C-alpha positions in Angstrom: 37.3 71.4 -190.3 33.7 71.3 -189.3 32.6 71.1 -185.7 30.0 68.4 -186.2 31.2 64.8 -185.5 30.0 61.4 -186.5 30.1 58.8 -183.6 30.0 55.2 -184.6 30.0 51.8 -182.8 27.8 53.1 -180.0 26.3 50.6 -177.6 22.5 50.4 -178.1 22.0 51.5 -174.4 23.7 54.9 -174.9 21.3 57.9 -174.9 21.8 61.6 -175.8 22.6 62.7 -172.3 25.4 60.1 -171.9 26.9 61.0 -175.2 26.9 64.7 -174.4 28.5 64.0 -171.0 31.2 61.8 -172.5 32.1 64.5 -175.1 32.2 67.3 -172.6 35.7 66.0 -171.6 36.9 67.5 -174.9 35.1 70.9 -174.6 31.7 72.6 -174.9 29.0 70.4 -176.5 26.3 72.2 -178.5 24.2 69.1 -179.2 24.5 65.3 -178.9 22.0 63.0 -180.7 21.9 59.2 -180.9 20.1 58.2 -184.0 17.0 56.0 -183.3 15.2 53.6 -185.6 11.7 54.9 -186.3 10.0 51.5 -186.4 11.5 49.9 -183.3 12.6 53.0 -181.3 16.0 51.3 -180.7 19.3 53.0 -181.3 21.0 52.5 -184.7 24.4 52.4 -183.0 25.6 55.8 -184.2 25.0 59.5 -183.5 26.3 63.0 -184.0 27.9 65.5 -181.6 28.3 69.2 -182.4 31.1 70.9 -180.6 31.2 74.7 -180.0 34.2 75.3 -182.3 36.6 73.5 -184.6 39.5 73.3 -182.1 37.3 71.4 -179.6 36.0 69.1 -182.4 39.6 68.3 -183.4 40.5 67.7 -179.7 37.5 65.3 -179.4 38.6 63.3 -182.4 42.1 63.0 -181.1 41.3 62.2 -177.5 38.0 60.2 -177.8 38.4 58.1 -180.9 38.8 54.5 -179.8 37.9 55.2 -176.2 35.4 53.0 -174.4 31.8 54.2 -173.8 29.4 51.8 -172.1 31.6 48.8 -172.9 32.3 49.6 -176.6 35.2 51.3 -178.3 33.6 54.2 -180.3 34.7 55.7 -183.6 34.9 59.5 -183.7 35.3 61.3 -187.0 34.3 64.5 -188.8 30.7 64.2 -190.0 30.3 64.4 -193.8 27.5 66.2 -195.5 24.4 64.0 -196.1 24.2 62.7 -199.7 20.9 63.3 -201.5 19.9 59.9 -202.7 16.9 59.4 -205.0 13.9 57.9 -203.3 13.4 54.2 -203.7 10.9 53.8 -206.5 9.7 50.5 -205.1 8.2 51.9 -201.9 4.4 51.8 -201.5 2.0 51.1 -204.2 2.3 47.7 -205.9 5.9 47.3 -204.9 7.1 46.2 -208.3 7.2 42.7 -209.7 3.9 41.3 -211.0 1.7 43.4 -208.7 -1.2 45.4 -210.0 -2.8 42.9 -212.3 0.1 42.5 -214.7 0.2 39.2 -216.5 3.1 37.8 -218.4 0.9 36.2 -220.9 1.8 32.6 -220.1 -1.1 32.1 -217.7 -3.9 33.4 -220.0 -6.9 31.2 -220.5 -8.7 31.2 -223.8 
């Protein structure tokens, strides 16, 4: 088991310090991060907590999964490795579709 945990169903008001304090009930917390949206700066409703060892991570899952934090029952599970996804080919540029001067031929004028 890894000592990094995924925390889901967080209230949008929860910050890193509150998350860390909540998980210290299960042991020593190395780091606690609430994931924020880059554009809006608002919480995405999930985060990650790294415990100092695997036993404390297992204890946190057992004791804190389903517990209430800031009015919401949180989900605590072992974090999975991030999947490498191919970048979206439609970002930037013309954006796909009929952008960039492409013509289907139906609207040509002779």
